[in-house]
C-alpha positions as CSV (number, residue, x, y, z in Angstrom):
1,M,-36.0,-42.8,-26.9
2,T,-32.7,-44.3,-25.7
3,N,-31.1,-42.2,-28.3
4,S,-32.6,-38.9,-26.9
5,Y,-30.9,-39.6,-23.7
6,E,-27.7,-40.2,-25.2
7,E,-27.8,-37.4,-26.8
8,L,-28.8,-35.5,-23.7
9,I,-25.5,-37.2,-21.6
10,S,-23.3,-36.2,-24.2
11,S,-24.8,-32.8,-24.7
12,F,-24.2,-32.8,-20.5
13,E,-20.6,-34.2,-20.4
14,S,-19.5,-31.7,-22.9
15,K,-20.9,-28.9,-21.2
16,L,-19.6,-30.1,-17.8
17,E,-16.0,-30.3,-19.7
18,R,-16.3,-27.0,-21.0
19,L,-17.4,-25.3,-17.6
20,I,-14.6,-27.5,-15.9
21,S,-11.8,-26.2,-18.4
22,E,-13.2,-22.6,-17.6
23,Y,-13.2,-23.0,-13.8
24,E,-9.7,-24.0,-14.2
25,S,-8.7,-21.4,-16.6
26,L,-10.1,-18.7,-14.5
27,K,-8.8,-20.6,-11.0
28,S,-5.1,-20.0,-13.0
29,Q,-6.2,-16.4,-14.1
30,N,-7.4,-15.7,-10.2
31,A,-3.7,-16.6,-8.9
32,L,-2.0,-14.5,-11.4
33,L,-4.1,-11.8,-10.2
34,Q,-3.7,-12.2,-6.7
35,A,0.2,-12.6,-7.1
36,E,-0.1,-9.5,-8.7
37,L,-2.1,-7.7,-6.4
38,N,0.7,-8.9,-3.7
39,R,3.3,-7.2,-5.8
40,K,1.5,-4.2,-5.8
41,E,0.5,-3.8,-2.2
42,N,4.3,-4.3,-1.5
43,E,5.7,-1.7,-4.2
44,V,2.8,0.8,-2.5
45,K,4.6,0.1,1.2
46,H,7.9,0.4,-0.2
47,A,7.4,3.7,-1.9
48,H,5.4,4.6,1.3
49,K,8.1,4.1,3.4
50,K,10.5,5.7,1.0
51,E,8.3,8.6,1.1
52,L,8.3,8.6,4.7
53,E,12.2,8.4,4.4
54,I,12.4,11.5,2.2
55,Q,10.1,13.4,4.7
56,E,12.3,12.7,7.5
57,N,15.4,14.0,5.4
58,Y,13.9,16.9,4.3
59,D,13.0,17.8,7.9
60,H,16.4,17.8,9.3
61,L,17.7,19.6,6.5
62,R,15.4,22.1,6.9
63,M,16.1,22.1,10.9
64,A,20.2,21.9,10.0
65,R,19.4,25.0,7.6
66,Y,17.9,26.9,10.3
67,L,20.7,26.0,12.8
68,N,23.5,27.7,10.3
69,V,22.1,31.0,10.0
70,S,22.5,34.4,11.5
71,P,22.1,35.6,15.1
72,K,18.6,37.0,13.5
73,E,17.7,33.5,11.8
74,R,19.1,31.4,14.8
75,K,16.4,33.4,16.7
76,I,14.0,32.3,14.3
77,S,15.2,28.7,14.5
78,K,14.8,28.8,18.0
79,Q,11.1,29.5,18.0
80,Y,10.6,27.0,15.4
81,I,12.2,24.7,17.7
82,N,10.2,25.6,20.5
83,K,7.0,24.9,18.1
84,L,8.3,21.7,17.5
85,V,8.5,20.9,21.1
86,R,5.3,22.3,21.9
87,E,3.6,19.7,19.0
88,I,5.5,16.9,20.5
89,D,4.4,17.7,23.9
90,K,1.0,18.0,23.0
91,C,1.2,14.8,21.0
92,L,2.5,12.6,24.2
93,A,-0.1,14.4,26.4
94,L,-2.8,12.9,23.6
95,L,-0.9,9.5,23.9
96,D,-1.4,9.5,27.9
97,E,-5.2,10.1,27.7
């Protein structure tokens, strides 16, 4: 009877050691995945910031192109700028609400 209990205890101890080992392995794997996730999130933030900068530069170049044109094109540019000003005014009005 004692032999049976010793076998159960031995079996339980080995299973517990295996469980602890798997837990430690998963814990370290989780830490690696968290670090990778943080790295990827930073990359996405950087890419988004870069995209906004590129879009802003594109808008500036487009506006500069409209300003360096013939009188007819200058009139179109003036209309475009007026449209932008109206959009800004609308946004400001929405912010004041």
